[in-house]
Residue frames as qw, qx, qy, qz and C-alpha x, y, z in Angstrom:
[[0.321, -0.588, -0.664, -0.332, -43.41, 12.75, -10.27],
 [0.125, -0.459, 0.285, -0.832, -44.71, 15.33, -7.86],
 [0.095, -0.001, 0.849, -0.520, -46.26, 14.48, -4.51],
 [0.577, 0.265, 0.230, -0.737, -49.84, 15.21, -5.66],
 [0.651, 0.347, -0.529, -0.420, -49.46, 12.85, -8.62],
 [0.241, 0.190, -0.928, 0.210, -48.12, 10.08, -6.36],
 [0.320, 0.120, 0.656, -0.673, -51.12, 10.48, -4.07],
 [0.650, 0.347, -0.118, -0.666, -53.44, 10.42, -7.14],
 [0.536, 0.309, -0.765, -0.179, -51.83, 7.21, -8.42],
 [0.013, 0.066, -0.898, 0.436, -52.13, 5.63, -4.93],
 [0.517, 0.235, 0.400, -0.720, -55.86, 6.46, -4.89],
 [0.671, 0.368, -0.382, -0.517, -56.32, 4.98, -8.34],
 [0.368, 0.246, -0.896, 0.042, -54.66, 1.76, -7.23],
 [0.137, 0.090, 0.806, -0.569, -57.07, 1.50, -4.26],
 [0.592, 0.289, 0.039, -0.751, -60.08, 1.79, -6.62],
 [0.418, 0.077, 0.899, 0.102, -61.86, -1.30, -7.87],
 [0.290, 0.112, -0.477, -0.822, -63.85, -1.63, -11.06],
 [0.318, 0.313, 0.845, -0.295, -67.51, -2.61, -10.79],
 [0.431, 0.667, 0.608, -0.006, -69.81, -2.71, -13.79],
 [0.481, 0.553, 0.247, 0.633, -67.69, -0.22, -15.68],
 [0.206, -0.900, -0.021, -0.383, -67.79, 2.36, -12.86],
 [0.431, 0.293, -0.601, 0.606, -64.87, 3.11, -10.50],
 [0.612, -0.704, -0.161, -0.323, -65.91, 2.67, -6.84],
 [0.087, 0.569, -0.672, 0.466, -63.78, 2.94, -3.74],
 [0.330, -0.081, -0.909, 0.244, -63.84, 0.47, -0.92],
 [0.116, 0.205, 0.575, -0.784, -66.12, 2.64, 1.20],
 [0.511, 0.175, -0.208, -0.816, -68.77, 2.79, -1.53],
 [0.486, 0.030, -0.850, -0.203, -69.07, -1.00, -1.37],
 [0.054, -0.118, -0.810, 0.573, -70.31, -0.99, 2.24],
 [0.155, -0.613, -0.739, -0.232, -74.06, -1.20, 2.81],
 [0.026, -0.621, -0.039, -0.783, -75.50, 2.19, 3.65],
 [0.651, -0.652, -0.154, -0.357, -76.92, 1.16, 7.06],
 [0.890, -0.297, -0.173, 0.300, -73.78, -0.34, 8.53],
 [0.102, -0.947, 0.304, -0.027, -71.01, 1.59, 10.26],
 [0.866, 0.241, -0.285, 0.333, -67.45, 0.50, 9.54],
 [0.681, -0.350, -0.258, 0.589, -64.40, 1.11, 11.65],
 [0.278, 0.231, 0.102, 0.927, -63.75, 4.48, 10.06],
 [0.342, -0.613, -0.352, -0.618, -67.31, 5.55, 11.01],
 [0.716, -0.576, -0.366, 0.147, -66.91, 4.38, 14.60],
 [0.571, -0.165, -0.128, 0.794, -63.68, 6.31, 14.97],
 [0.047, 0.394, 0.219, 0.891, -65.27, 9.41, 13.47],
 [0.534, -0.663, -0.420, -0.314, -68.18, 9.10, 15.92],
 [0.713, -0.469, -0.292, 0.431, -65.78, 8.83, 18.82],
 [0.418, 0.077, 0.027, 0.905, -63.76, 11.83, 17.65],
 [0.185, -0.545, -0.323, -0.751, -66.93, 13.90, 17.26],
 [0.638, -0.655, -0.399, -0.073, -68.19, 12.94, 20.76],
 [0.663, -0.339, -0.186, 0.641, -64.84, 13.77, 22.36],
 [0.224, 0.255, 0.136, 0.931, -64.67, 17.13, 20.53],
 [0.387, -0.658, -0.386, -0.518, -68.16, 17.94, 21.83],
 [0.716, -0.591, -0.309, 0.208, -67.16, 17.11, 25.38],
 [0.544, -0.054, -0.044, 0.836, -63.92, 19.23, 25.01],
 [0.025, 0.458, 0.239, 0.856, -65.97, 22.17, 23.90],
 [0.559, -0.688, -0.377, -0.268, -68.39, 21.78, 26.74],
 [0.722, -0.454, -0.236, 0.467, -65.55, 21.68, 29.26],
 [0.371, 0.189, 0.059, 0.907, -64.10, 24.83, 27.69],
 [0.287, -0.643, -0.315, -0.636, -67.44, 26.57, 28.30],
 [0.713, -0.632, -0.302, 0.037, -67.46, 25.36, 31.94],
 [0.665, -0.150, -0.121, 0.722, -63.81, 26.43, 32.40],
 [0.147, 0.380, 0.143, 0.902, -64.62, 29.90, 31.09],
 [0.465, -0.680, -0.335, -0.456, -67.71, 30.23, 33.20],
 [0.748, -0.498, -0.288, 0.331, -65.78, 29.27, 36.38],
 [0.515, 0.039, -0.018, 0.856, -63.06, 31.78, 35.53],
 [0.077, -0.534, -0.234, -0.809, -65.66, 34.56, 35.03],
 [0.630, -0.673, -0.327, -0.206, -67.55, 33.78, 38.26],
 [0.755, -0.350, -0.220, 0.509, -64.31, 33.55, 40.21],
 [0.351, 0.210, 0.039, 0.912, -63.03, 36.85, 38.87],
 [0.307, -0.633, -0.299, -0.645, -66.37, 38.51, 39.63],
 [0.725, -0.609, -0.318, 0.043, -66.30, 37.20, 43.20],
 [0.669, -0.125, -0.125, 0.722, -62.73, 38.36, 43.62],
 [0.131, 0.424, 0.120, 0.888, -63.54, 41.85, 42.42],
 [0.506, -0.686, -0.299, -0.430, -66.48, 42.05, 44.85],
 [0.800, -0.472, -0.254, 0.267, -64.43, 40.70, 47.76],
 [0.612, -0.076, -0.043, 0.786, -61.26, 42.79, 47.18],
 [0.091, 0.120, 0.112, 0.982, -62.77, 46.03, 45.87],
 [0.141, -0.594, -0.792, 0.019, -66.13, 45.91, 47.69],
 [0.155, -0.664, -0.321, 0.658, -65.90, 49.56, 48.68],
 [0.047, 0.316, -0.392, -0.863, -65.78, 50.83, 45.07],
 [0.624, 0.390, 0.429, -0.523, -69.20, 50.83, 43.55],
 [0.585, 0.606, -0.346, -0.414, -68.16, 50.67, 39.88],
 [0.213, 0.374, -0.902, -0.015, -65.80, 47.66, 40.41],
 [0.392, 0.059, 0.815, -0.422, -68.48, 45.94, 42.51],
 [0.692, 0.493, 0.177, -0.496, -71.01, 46.27, 39.64],
 [0.463, 0.569, -0.632, -0.252, -68.33, 44.98, 37.24],
 [0.085, -0.235, 0.947, -0.204, -67.93, 41.95, 39.55],
 [0.567, 0.291, 0.607, -0.475, -71.65, 41.28, 39.53],
 [0.629, 0.598, -0.207, -0.453, -71.72, 41.67, 35.76],
 [0.255, 0.472, -0.838, -0.100, -68.90, 39.09, 35.43],
 [0.331, -0.011, 0.880, -0.339, -70.84, 36.68, 37.66],
 [0.649, 0.482, 0.302, -0.506, -73.97, 37.08, 35.48],
 [0.530, 0.620, -0.477, -0.328, -71.93, 36.61, 32.28],
 [0.022, -0.361, 0.927, -0.097, -70.31, 33.49, 33.86],
 [0.495, 0.194, 0.754, -0.385, -73.69, 31.95, 34.66],
 [0.648, 0.607, 0.007, -0.461, -74.95, 32.83, 31.19],
 [0.314, 0.575, -0.728, -0.202, -71.85, 31.18, 29.67],
 [0.215, -0.134, 0.950, -0.180, -72.47, 27.97, 31.61],
 [0.616, 0.413, 0.524, -0.419, -76.13, 27.82, 30.53],
 [0.524, 0.690, -0.291, -0.405, -75.09, 28.57, 26.94],
 [0.089, 0.471, -0.874, -0.082, -72.48, 25.79, 27.10],
 [0.417, 0.086, 0.855, -0.297, -74.99, 23.27, 28.42],
 [0.626, 0.570, 0.264, -0.461, -77.50, 24.24, 25.76],
 [0.415, 0.674, -0.526, -0.311, -74.92, 23.99, 22.96],
 [0.132, -0.317, 0.938, -0.045, -73.66, 20.60, 24.27],
 [0.537, 0.258, 0.738, -0.318, -77.13, 19.09, 24.25],
 [0.575, 0.678, -0.003, -0.459, -77.91, 20.55, 20.82],
 [0.301, 0.611, -0.701, -0.211, -74.72, 19.15, 19.27],
 [0.299, -0.148, 0.925, -0.181, -75.26, 15.80, 21.11],
 [0.641, 0.427, 0.496, -0.401, -78.66, 15.45, 19.55],
 [0.526, 0.712, -0.312, -0.345, -77.23, 16.21, 16.08],
 [0.033, 0.494, -0.867, -0.049, -74.53, 13.58, 16.58],
 [0.459, 0.062, 0.849, -0.254, -77.04, 10.97, 17.61],
 [0.657, 0.585, 0.210, -0.428, -79.25, 11.80, 14.66],
 [0.419, 0.714, -0.492, -0.268, -76.34, 11.52, 12.25],
 [0.172, 0.438, -0.882, 0.030, -74.77, 8.29, 13.56],
 [0.213, -0.040, 0.903, -0.372, -77.21, 6.34, 15.56],
 [0.553, 0.045, -0.319, -0.769, -80.30, 6.34, 13.34]]
């Protein structure tokens, strides 16, 4: 028997019969209640959102630091100085974008799980 067939048989064994229709364990749970699986999914989603936010912050800090370094080290070259200012602006924009995205996803998570 191949691996896919074994997995299919295992799923069929975990299925119960109710009024002539096959239902899995999760379909038995009342719609308004969260079970352990749902709580774990909620936690994973929140942590993923926080990791993404921290990645935006880390990128913004790197851009601003690089821009400041360019201005400090190559301050006598006009083109490089403008590139440094550009990196600072892009870094600030990245941090604002990250905060905006974090709040947007946070609201979606709360709407989906915490009704």
